[in-house]
N, C-alpha and C positions, 0 to 999 in steps of 0.2 A: 654200631649200625647207623646212628644219627650222624656221626661224622662222615660216614661213607655217602649218605644221602646228601649232606651239605656239599661235599666235593663233587658229587655227580651233577648237581644243579649249578655249579659255579659258571660253566660256559654260557648260561643263559643271562648272566648279569650284564654282559656287554651289549647284546641286542636290546635288552630291556632299557638300558640307559640311552641307547641310540634312539629308540622310539619315544622315550620320555622327553629327550631333548627336542626331537622332531615336533612332538605335540606342543611343547613349550613355545617353540618358535611360531607356531600357528596361533596359539592362544594369546601370546604377547603381541601378535601382529607385527613381528619383525619381518616376516615375509608374507606376501599376499597369497591366499589359498589358491588363486588361479595359477601361480607359479610353483607352489609347493602344496599339493593336496594333503589333507590330514592322513596320518598313517593308517587309520582304520579303513578309510576309503581305498587307499592304495593296496592294503592287504586283501580287502574284499575283491578288488580287481585282479589281484594275483591269483586268488583262489579260482575266480571265474575263468581266467585264461587257461589254467591247468585243467579245470573241469571240462571245458569245451575242447581241449586239445589243441587250441590255436597256436600255442607257443612251442609245441613239440617239434615241428619241422625245423624251426630256427635253432632250438636247443640242440637237436641231434646234429645239425650241420656244424655248429660251433664245436661240439664235442668231437666229432669226426676229424675236423681240421686240427684241433689241438692234439688229439691222440696221434694222428699221423705225423705231425710236426715233432712231437716229443719222441716218438719212436725212431724217426730218422736222426734226431739229435743224439739219442743214446747210442744208436748203431755206429755213428761216426765219432762222437765225442769220447766215449769210454775207451775204446781200443787205442785211439790216437793219443788220448791223455795218458793212459798207462804206458804206452810206448815212449812218449816224450819224458814222462816222469821218471822212468827207469834209467834215463841218461840225462843228467842235469845239464851237460854241455849241449845236447840236442835241444833241450827246452830253452836254454838261454839264447840259442841262436835264432829262435822264432818268437821269443818272449815279446818283442816290440809289436809284432803283427797281432799276436793274441790280445795284448792289452789295448792296442789301438782300436781294433774292431770291437772288443768287448766294451770299450768306453764310448764308442760311437752309438748314439741312439738308433735302434733298428728302423724307426720311422723315417729317419733321414735317408735311409737306403731304399725306401719304397720306389722313388723314380728309377733307380738303377735296376731293380727287380722287374719293374714295369717294362723297361726296354728289353730285358732278357726274356721274360716269360709272358708278357702281355697281360691283359685283364682276364685272368683265369683262376681257378682254384689252385692250380699248381703254384701260381705266384704267391698266394697267401700262405700256403704250406711251406714254400721254399724260404720265404723271409722269416717266418716263425722258426723254422728248423735252424736257420743260420744263427739267429740270436740265441736260441736255447743251446745249440751245440757248443758255442764258445764257453758258456757257463759250465757245461758238463766237462768239457775238455780241461778247462782251467782247474776245476776242483779235483778231477781224477788225477791230473799230473801233480798237483800240490799234495794230494793225499799220499801218493807213492813216494814223492821226494821227502816227505816229512814223517814217514813211518818211524816208529819208536826205535831209535838207534841201539838201545840196550838189547832189544829182542833180536834185531838183525845181527849184532855182534855176538850174542850168545849162540845163535844158530851157526854162525861162521866158525866160532871156536869149537863147536861140537862136530865140525867137519861136514856140515850139510852142504850139498851142492848149490851152486849159484842159482840154478833153475828152481830148486825147491825153496831156497831163501826168498826168491822173488814171488813164487806162486803161493807158498804157505805162510809167509811172514809179511813181506812188503805189501802184497796185494790184499791180504786180509786186513792189514792195518789201515789201508787206504779206503776201505769200504765206508767207514764213518764219514769221511770228508766227501767221498763220492756221492753218498746219499744226500748230503747237504746240497751238493750241486744239482742232484736230480730234483729235489724239492724246489729249488730256486728256478730251475729250467722249466718245469711244468707250469709254474706261475707265469714265467716270462713268455712261454709259448701261448698261453691263453691271452695275455695282454696284447701281444702282437697280432694274434688272430682277430681279436675284437677290433683293434685299430684298423687292420686291413679290411675287415668287413664293413667298417664305417666309411672308408675313403677309397676303396678300390672296387668300384662297380659291382658290388655283390647283390644278389637277388634274395639271399636268405642269410640266416645267422643272427645271433643276438646283437652283434654290432650294427648290422643293417637295421634290425628292429629298433634299436635305440635312436639312430640318426633319422630314420623314417618317421618315428613318433615325434621327434623334436621338430622336424620340418613342417609337420601339419599341426603342431602345438597340441598334441595329445599327451599331456603331462602325466596322466595316470599310467598310460602305456609305457612312457619313457622311464618313469621311476620303477615300475614293475620289472622291466627288462634289466635295469641297473641292479636291482635287488637279486634277480635270478643269476646275473653274471657274477656278482659278489659271492653268492652262496655256492656257485659252481667252483669258483676259485678256492673258497674255504674248504670245500669237500675234497678237492684234489690235493690240497696241502695236508689235510687231515689224513687222507689215505696214505701218503708217503710218510707222515709222522708215525702212524701206527706200524707201517712196514719196517721203518727204521728201528723202532723199539723191539719189534718181534725178531728181526733178522740180525741186527747189529747189537745184540744184547751185551756184548763185551765192551762196548764203547765206553771209554772213560775209566776202565778198570786197569789197575797196574799189571 
């Protein structure tokens, strides 16, 4: 029982170390409090903005854009990735384009999306969807192409049809890698949405809240919004990690 309790509290060590280092920087006067307020004051401000509900419109706006972007990325990336992964020749023919745009920072494409979609919510969702879809596509295709060859060969030897080999062996084998892509994609979608909210004429969202607080030198508000953004990213990643363990329970097994 004691071992279980110890493991349960392990995730708290990281945040405690972060706040301890934060307080040390203030106490040692490495950073002026006017630039980095004490963690206690920042957390008190965090509680107050949640208690007053002031942060909720911005939080929901960011969550909405992230979920929409991720949903579009999955709807496009998974089918296309599976289709390309099932034919290695087809994947190799577009591999350069996939790797080129996957390696290009999405923020560098903001001017292009501004020209196409203008300063709208669609712009923010579109650019986040684009960046996330490439990650989903790559991992889905990679998972299908690298399904365990022994299981595929065993199914083929037993006379299983090509469709059932693909559906019941290759596709199931690829789910572990696909979920890796989904976890990375939802984090990427959040990052791009935050950047877009900061720099593409947004009236709400956590990114807008951060840049607005920075411009008026409201450092408590700025750090509070940064903490909420980080916590949101962590929760989204944790959600997919739990889903991965629950749904892909065979991953790593022979």
